[in-house]
C-alpha positions as CSV (number, residue, x, y, z in Angstrom):
1,M,188.7,-89.7,47.6
2,K,189.2,-86.0,46.6
3,K,187.4,-83.5,49.2
4,L,185.6,-81.8,46.0
5,E,184.5,-85.3,45.2
6,Q,182.8,-85.7,48.9
7,V,181.4,-82.4,48.7
8,N,179.6,-83.3,45.3
9,I,178.5,-86.5,46.7
10,R,177.1,-85.2,49.4
11,F,175.1,-82.2,47.8
12,F,173.8,-84.3,44.9
13,N,172.8,-87.2,47.3
14,L,171.0,-84.2,49.3
15,I,169.6,-82.8,46.2
16,A,168.1,-86.4,44.3
17,G,164.6,-86.1,45.1
18,S,164.1,-82.6,43.9
19,Y,166.4,-82.4,41.3
20,D,164.0,-82.9,38.2
21,L,161.4,-80.8,39.7
22,L,164.2,-77.8,39.8
23,F,165.7,-78.3,37.0
24,G,164.5,-81.1,34.8
25,N,162.4,-79.0,31.9
26,W,165.4,-76.8,31.6
27,I,168.2,-79.4,31.1
28,R,166.3,-81.4,29.0
29,G,165.2,-78.4,26.5
30,T,169.4,-78.3,26.1
31,Q,169.8,-81.8,25.9
32,R,167.5,-82.2,22.8
33,K,169.1,-79.4,20.9
34,A,172.8,-80.8,21.7
35,I,171.2,-84.5,20.2
36,M,170.0,-82.3,17.1
37,I,173.3,-80.7,16.4
38,I,175.4,-84.0,17.1
39,H,173.5,-86.3,15.1
40,I,174.2,-89.4,16.6
41,K,174.4,-92.5,14.4
42,N,172.6,-95.5,14.7
43,N,174.2,-98.5,16.4
44,S,176.6,-96.3,18.6
45,K,178.2,-97.1,22.3
46,I,177.2,-93.7,24.3
47,L,178.7,-92.7,27.7
48,D,176.6,-90.0,29.9
49,A,179.3,-89.0,32.2
50,G,177.6,-87.5,35.3
51,C,174.5,-88.6,34.3
52,G,172.2,-87.9,37.4
53,T,168.9,-88.7,37.2
54,G,169.3,-90.2,33.5
55,N,167.3,-87.2,31.6
56,F,169.6,-87.1,28.8
57,L,170.0,-91.0,28.8
58,R,166.0,-91.2,29.0
59,I,165.7,-88.9,25.8
60,L,168.4,-91.5,23.9
61,E,166.2,-95.0,25.4
62,N,163.5,-92.7,23.7
63,S,164.7,-92.4,20.1
64,R,164.4,-94.7,16.9
65,K,168.1,-95.9,17.0
66,K,169.6,-98.5,18.4
67,L,171.9,-97.4,21.0
68,D,174.1,-98.8,23.7
69,L,173.9,-96.6,26.6
70,Y,176.1,-96.2,30.0
71,G,176.0,-94.0,32.4
72,I,178.2,-92.9,35.2
73,D,177.8,-91.0,38.3
74,I,179.2,-90.4,41.9
75,S,175.5,-89.9,43.5
76,E,173.9,-93.2,44.5
77,K,170.9,-91.3,44.8
78,M,171.0,-89.4,42.0
79,L,171.2,-93.4,39.8
80,K,168.8,-94.5,42.4
81,F,166.5,-92.1,40.8
82,A,168.1,-92.8,36.8
83,R,167.2,-96.4,37.7
84,K,163.7,-96.1,38.0
85,K,163.0,-94.0,34.7
86,L,165.7,-95.8,33.0
87,K,165.0,-99.3,30.7
88,K,168.2,-100.4,28.5
89,S,171.2,-98.2,30.2
90,K,173.5,-99.7,32.0
91,L,174.4,-97.5,35.1
92,K,177.6,-97.6,37.6
93,I,178.6,-95.6,40.5
94,K,181.8,-94.0,38.7
95,S,183.5,-91.0,38.0
96,I,185.3,-89.9,34.4
97,E,188.3,-89.5,36.6
98,E,188.4,-93.3,37.3
99,P,185.7,-94.5,34.5
100,G,186.8,-98.1,34.5
101,F,186.0,-98.9,30.4
102,R,188.5,-100.2,28.1
103,D,190.3,-97.8,25.9
104,N,188.6,-97.2,22.0
105,F,185.4,-98.2,23.8
106,F,182.5,-95.2,23.0
107,D,181.3,-93.8,20.0
108,Y,180.3,-90.8,21.6
109,A,180.8,-89.1,25.3
110,F,178.5,-86.4,26.9
111,S,179.2,-84.6,29.8
112,V,175.8,-83.1,30.5
113,D,175.9,-79.7,32.9
114,A,178.4,-81.4,35.4
115,F,182.0,-80.5,34.0
116,H,182.3,-77.6,36.4
117,H,181.9,-80.2,39.1
118,Y,184.6,-82.4,38.0
119,S,187.6,-82.5,40.7
120,N,190.3,-82.6,38.2
121,Q,189.2,-81.7,34.6
122,N,192.3,-82.2,32.5
123,L,192.3,-86.1,33.8
124,A,188.6,-86.3,32.9
125,M,189.7,-84.7,29.4
126,K,192.8,-87.6,29.3
127,N,190.0,-90.2,29.9
128,F,187.5,-88.6,27.8
129,Y,190.2,-88.8,24.9
130,K,190.8,-92.5,25.6
131,I,188.1,-94.7,26.1
132,L,186.6,-92.7,22.7
133,K,187.4,-94.9,19.4
134,I,188.9,-93.0,16.7
135,G,186.4,-90.7,15.3
136,G,184.4,-90.6,18.6
137,Y,183.2,-87.3,19.4
138,L,183.3,-85.8,22.9
139,A,180.6,-83.3,23.8
140,I,180.9,-81.2,26.9
141,I,177.3,-78.8,27.7
142,D,178.0,-76.8,30.4
143,L,176.9,-73.4,31.9
144,N,178.4,-70.1,31.1
145,F,176.8,-67.0,33.0
146,G,180.4,-64.8,32.0
147,Y,183.4,-64.0,33.6
148,F,182.4,-62.4,36.6
149,F,178.9,-64.3,37.5
150,N,180.9,-67.4,37.0
151,K,183.5,-66.4,39.9
152,I,180.4,-65.8,41.9
153,F,178.7,-69.1,41.2
154,Q,181.9,-70.8,41.8
155,K,181.8,-69.6,45.5
156,I,177.8,-70.0,46.2
157,E,177.6,-73.7,44.5
158,P,178.4,-76.3,46.4
159,G,180.6,-78.7,44.7
160,N,181.4,-76.0,41.7
161,N,185.4,-76.5,40.8
162,K,185.5,-74.0,37.8
163,I,183.4,-72.9,35.1
164,L,185.3,-72.6,31.8
165,S,184.6,-69.7,29.6
166,P,183.8,-70.8,25.6
167,E,187.5,-69.8,25.0
168,D,188.9,-71.7,27.8
169,M,186.8,-74.9,26.8
170,V,187.8,-74.6,22.8
171,N,191.8,-74.4,24.8
172,L,191.1,-77.7,27.0
173,F,189.9,-79.3,23.6
174,K,192.7,-78.9,21.6
175,T,195.2,-79.2,24.3
176,Y,193.9,-83.3,24.5
177,K,194.2,-83.4,20.4
178,F,190.4,-83.1,19.8
179,R,189.9,-81.6,16.2
180,D,186.9,-80.0,14.3
181,I,186.0,-78.2,17.4
182,K,182.5,-76.2,17.4
183,Q,180.5,-74.7,19.9
184,N,176.9,-73.8,20.3
185,K,174.6,-71.9,22.3
186,I,171.9,-74.1,23.0
187,G,170.2,-72.1,26.3
188,W,170.3,-68.6,28.1
189,F,173.3,-69.8,29.9
190,T,174.4,-73.3,28.2
191,I,177.2,-74.0,25.6
192,L,177.9,-77.1,23.7
193,T,181.3,-77.7,22.7
194,Y,182.2,-80.7,20.9
195,G,184.8,-82.4,18.6
196,I,186.2,-85.2,17.2
197,K,189.0,-87.8,18.7
């Protein structure tokens, strides 16, 4: 197991009990905006990679659409809280760097405020591409404080690998052959980047 992944497991296990209290309302607001922008189709298979306490999946479970929902996270304690609030989602302790899903399996893959914690962001993108169906959507919601404050936040937040600038995120999508790439600012410090396989 990579050192950065171990740091993230310890960090998120530590804050799991207070995560929703600290960040829940703020994060749910950006998640709802992302869902409105993406226009998820009925009868879709959806992955939330780094699902944490399950807030995003809960919004999807409460939608009127019939969805096949999956969540993965590396923190057992975060998943413990997710299991208490979710009824339909399939949850596993997994990393997107070793997701364990068939190729061409999902219609949508989401990464919500987790991408800057991935140990190997390039491997994550490669795996997102593999597990999405042709025509499937990848949507990454992540922080952006601007160049200077991104660097500071990277130093002070445990397990923060790197916050990509909006331009770098678009270039990463292009590198991994995603098309029709778009970006929306969905919060004061939150950017949604999405594209199609």
